[in-house]
C-alpha positions in Angstrom: 0.1 0.0 0.0 1.5 3.4 -1.0 2.2 5.6 2.0 -0.2 8.5 2.4 0.1 9.4 6.0 0.8 12.8 5.3 -1.5 13.5 2.5 -3.4 16.6 3.1 -1.4 17.8 6.2 0.5 20.6 4.4 0.5 24.4 5.6 -2.8 24.9 4.0 -5.4 22.4 5.0 -8.1 21.4 2.2 -11.4 23.4 2.9 -14.2 21.0 2.1 -17.0 22.4 -0.4 -20.3 22.4 1.6 -23.6 21.6 0.3 -25.2 18.6 -1.5 -24.7 20.1 -5.0 -21.0 20.4 -4.2 -20.8 16.8 -3.2 -22.7 15.8 -6.2 -20.0 17.3 -8.4 -17.0 15.6 -6.4 -19.0 12.4 -6.8 -19.3 12.9 -10.5 -15.3 13.6 -10.8 -14.4 10.5 -8.7 -12.1 7.9 -10.8 -14.4 5.4 -12.2 -13.3 2.6 -9.8 -13.8 4.8 -6.7 -17.3 6.1 -8.2 -18.5 2.3 -8.5 -17.4 1.7 -5.1 -19.7 4.7 -3.7 -22.6 3.2 -5.9 -21.9 -0.2 -4.4 -21.8 1.0 -0.9 -25.0 3.0 -1.2 -26.9 0.1 -2.6 -25.6 -2.0 0.5 -27.0 0.9 3.0 -30.3 0.8 1.2 -30.9 -2.9 0.7 -28.9 -4.7 3.3 -28.9 -2.2 6.2 -32.4 -0.8 5.6 -31.3 2.7 6.6 -33.5 5.8 6.3 -33.0 7.9 3.2 -31.7 10.7 5.3 -29.0 8.5 6.9 -28.0 7.0 3.6 -27.5 10.5 2.3 -25.4 11.6 5.1 -23.0 8.4 4.9 -22.6 8.6 1.4 -22.0 12.1 1.2 -19.5 11.8 3.9 -17.7 8.9 2.0 -17.7 11.0 -1.3 -16.0 13.7 0.7 -13.4 11.4 2.0 -12.8 9.7 -1.4 -12.7 13.3 -3.1 -9.8 14.1 -0.5 -8.0 10.9 -1.2 -8.1 11.3 -4.9 -7.4 15.1 -5.0 -10.8 15.7 -6.8 -12.0 19.4 -6.5 -11.3 21.3 -3.3 -12.2 18.3 -1.2 -8.5 17.1 -2.1 -7.2 20.4 -2.7 -3.8 19.5 -1.0 -4.0 15.8 -1.4 -1.6 13.9 -3.8 -3.7 11.4 -5.6 -2.7 7.9 -5.5 -1.5 5.9 -8.2 -4.6 3.9 -8.8 -8.2 5.0 -8.6 -9.4 2.6 -6.1 -8.7 2.6 -2.2 -5.0 1.6 -2.3 -4.0 4.8 -0.8 -6.5 4.8 2.0 -4.8 4.4 5.6 -5.3 5.8 8.8 -2.9 8.6 8.0 -5.4 9.7 5.3 -8.5 9.3 7.6 -6.5 11.6 9.9 -5.8 14.2 7.6 -9.4 14.1 6.0 -10.8 14.8 9.6 -7.9 17.5 10.2 -9.1 19.4 7.0 -12.7 19.2 8.1 -11.8 20.6 11.4 -9.8 23.5 10.0 -12.8 24.3 7.9 -14.7 25.1 11.2 -16.7 21.7 11.3 -18.2 20.9 14.6 -17.2 18.1 17.1 -20.6 16.6 16.3 -19.9 16.8 12.6 -16.4 15.5 12.8 -17.6 12.5 15.2 -20.6 11.6 12.7 -18.0 11.7 9.8 -15.7 9.5 11.6 -18.3 7.0 12.4 -19.5 7.1 8.6 -15.5 6.4 7.4 -15.2 3.5 10.1 -18.6 1.9 8.6 -17.3 2.3 5.0 -13.9 0.9 5.5 -15.0 -2.0 7.6 -17.5 -2.7 4.5 -14.5 -2.3 2.0 -12.3 -4.7 4.1 -15.2 -7.2 4.0 -15.4 -6.9 0.2 -11.6 -7.3 -0.3 -11.0 -3.8 -1.3 -8.7 -3.3 1.7 -6.2 -5.6 3.0 -7.0 -4.1 6.7 -9.5 -1.7 8.2 -8.0 1.6 8.7 -11.1 3.0 10.4 -10.7 0.4 13.4 -7.6 2.6 14.3 -9.5 6.1 13.9 -10.2 7.9 17.1 -12.4 11.2 16.6 -13.5 13.7 19.1 -16.4 12.9 21.3 -19.6 14.8 19.9 -21.1 17.3 22.3 -24.4 16.1 23.5 -26.6 19.2 24.1 -29.4 19.2 26.2 -32.5 19.4 24.1 -35.3 21.9 24.3 -38.2 20.5 25.9 -41.9 21.6 26.7 -42.8 21.8 30.2 -45.9 19.4 30.8 -48.3 22.5 31.3 -46.9 23.8 27.9 -47.5 20.4 26.2 -50.8 20.6 27.5 -51.6 24.1 26.2 -50.3 23.2 22.8 -52.8 20.2 22.6 -55.6 22.3 23.8 -55.1 25.2 21.2 -54.8 22.5 18.6 -57.9 20.9 20.0 -59.9 23.9 19.8 -58.8 24.5 16.0 -60.1 20.9 15.2 -63.6 21.5 17.0 -64.4 23.3 13.7 -64.2 19.9 12.1 -62.0 21.2 9.1 -59.9 18.3 7.7 -56.6 19.7 7.9 -57.2 21.2 11.5 -58.4 17.5 12.6 -55.0 16.0 10.8 -53.0 18.5 12.5 -54.5 17.7 16.0 -54.1 14.0 15.5 -50.4 14.1 14.4 -49.7 16.3 17.3 -51.7 14.4 19.9 -49.8 10.9 18.5 -46.3 12.6 18.3 -46.4 13.7 21.9 -48.2 10.6 23.0 -46.0 8.1 21.5 -42.7 10.1 21.0 -42.1 8.5 17.6 -40.2 10.0 14.9 -41.5 12.3 12.1 -40.4 9.6 9.7 -42.1 6.9 11.4 -45.4 9.2 12.0 -45.3 9.9 8.1 -44.9 6.1 7.2 -47.9 5.1 9.2 -50.9 3.3 7.6 -54.5 3.0 8.7 -54.2 -0.5 9.8 -51.1 0.6 12.0 -53.4 2.2 14.5 -55.0 -0.7 16.9 -57.7 1.4 18.9 -58.8 -1.9 20.6 -55.3 -2.2 22.3 -54.6 1.5 21.8 -51.1 0.9 20.3 -49.6 1.9 17.1 -47.2 -0.5 14.9 -44.1 1.8 14.0 -41.5 0.7 11.6 -38.4 2.4 12.8 -34.7 2.5 11.9 -33.1 -0.5 10.3 -36.8 -1.9 9.6 -37.2 -2.6 13.1 -40.7 -2.8 14.1 -42.3 -1.9 17.5 -45.4 -1.3 19.3 -46.0 1.6 21.1 -49.0 2.7 23.4 -51.0 6.0 23.1 -53.6 7.4 25.5 -57.1 8.4 25.4 -56.7 11.9 24.2 -54.6 10.6 21.2 -57.0 8.0 20.6 -60.0 10.5 20.3 -58.2 12.8 18.0 -57.3 10.0 15.7 -60.6 8.6 15.6 -61.8 12.3 14.8 -59.4 12.6 12.0 -60.2 9.3 10.4 -63.8 9.2 10.7 -64.5 12.7 10.1 -61.5 14.5 8.4 -59.4 12.0 6.3 -62.2 11.5 3.6 -61.9 15.4 3.0 -58.4 15.1 1.8 -58.3 11.7 0.5 -58.1 11.1 -3.3 -57.5 7.7 -5.4 -53.8 7.9 -4.9 -54.1 8.2 -1.2 -53.8 4.4 -0.5 -53.8 3.2 3.2 -51.8 6.5 4.3 -53.0 7.4 7.9 -52.0 11.1 7.6 -52.5 12.8 4.2 -51.3 16.1 2.9 -53.6 18.5 1.2 -53.3 17.0 -2.5 -54.3 13.6 -1.0 -50.8 11.9 -1.0 -48.9 10.6 2.2 -48.1 13.6 4.4 -44.7 15.2 3.9 -42.1 15.4 6.8 -41.9 19.2 6.1 -45.5 19.7 6.6 -45.4 17.9 10.1 -42.4 20.1 11.2 -44.5 23.2 10.1 -47.5 22.1 11.8 -45.5 21.3 15.0 -43.4 24.7 14.9 -46.8 26.8 14.5 -48.5 24.8 17.2 -45.6 25.3 19.8 -44.8 29.0 18.5 -48.5 29.9 19.7 -47.6 29.0 23.4 -45.8 31.8 25.2 -42.5 31.0 26.8 -42.3 27.6 24.8 -39.0 26.9 23.2 -38.8 26.9 19.4 -39.2 23.2 18.1 -40.4 20.8 15.5 -41.5 17.3 15.8 -38.1 16.1 17.5 -38.7 18.5 20.1 -42.1 16.8 20.8 -40.2 13.6 20.9 -37.6 15.0 23.5 -40.4 16.4 25.7 -42.5 13.0 25.7 -39.3 11.2 26.7 -38.4 13.6 29.5 -41.9 13.5 30.8 -42.0 9.9 30.8 -38.9 9.8 32.9 -40.2 12.5 35.2 -43.4 10.5 35.7 -41.4 7.3 36.9 -40.9 5.4 33.6 -37.2 3.4 33.8 -34.9 3.9 31.0 -35.2 0.5 29.5 -39.0 1.0 28.8 -38.5 4.3 27.5 -35.5 2.8 25.3 -38.1 0.4 23.8 -40.7 3.2 23.5 -38.5 5.4 21.5 -36.8 2.8 19.5 -33.0 3.6 20.4 -30.5 1.0 19.5 -28.6 1.8 22.7 -29.4 2.8 26.1 -26.7 5.4 26.0 -29.0 7.5 23.6 -31.8 7.2 26.1 -29.6 8.2 29.2 -29.3 11.6 27.3 -33.0 12.4 28.8 -31.7 11.9 32.4 -29.5 14.8 32.2 -32.5 16.8 31.1 -34.4 15.7 34.0 -31.6 16.3 36.5 -31.0 19.9 35.1 -34.6 20.6 35.5 -34.7 19.3 39.2 -31.7 21.4 40.1 -33.5 24.3 38.7 -36.4 23.7 40.6 -34.4 23.2 43.7 -32.5 26.6 43.1 -35.8 28.4 42.8 -37.5 26.5 45.6 -35.1 25.5 48.5 -34.6 27.9 51.3 -30.9 27.0 51.5 -30.3 26.6 47.6 -28.3 29.8 47.3 
């Protein structure tokens, strides 16, 4: 393997071009063998790992950036000396470190660096299994830990106000208002992801057991319970609002857009943002904020971490543990305000 540990580590680090269009240009300029590897890797992520479109775009974009750096393509590899072949012969841990260093010099955050390091490790492990690499350089790559910001959440009374305001609008029985109230109630009741909500079909809602069947990341299915307010809102939408938006192309989609197709995540984000914005003092948030709020309120209500992990569909308990920090911070704030000897 040609030595390339110092590639890209000159006085002027490569400044990655940002944006999807720039990455598409880099991908189009990759040598044929490298471009074919990217295509095969994308198919692997989609068909064998079953990742979401968003995750696939992020992983493939990171690999395109890495290979652009490796092969000196565009500004991704402005300071990189291209290897003698167009495959992965020059890819070693030195290149990986130099690539991440160029990203850091360009001002990328620790969170972005951590994600790109993880994407590189997934790619190099796959490449070794295929025989493209004699060893896996990603296994030796250490990246800075991502900063884990405490998510903004609604207070329980604020969440209640959001639902009451939404319910008042739905009382007019207008189809879009009924839909918006139902999706708000279901998001907060279950903590499901916006992509999971948009993918729901009519038969995924089991009103007898009051659970919804969700297809999560990696095509993993789970059953998530919901309460009576969400049940009432869902029934009102299905029985009194959905037919007002449905068309021949609606199929079995539970939530519909104004043109009759399956509701778009952007529409859901706008609905949540507008609903939360109407509550004085509430943090600006979208569907993920409702997910954070649901998880936090479950833990504050006494739910154990394992149960919340299952409800949210987290692959590891470490992700769910983030919410324990939220509740501790809130308890500290209450203590500071309320205890006579807190100060």
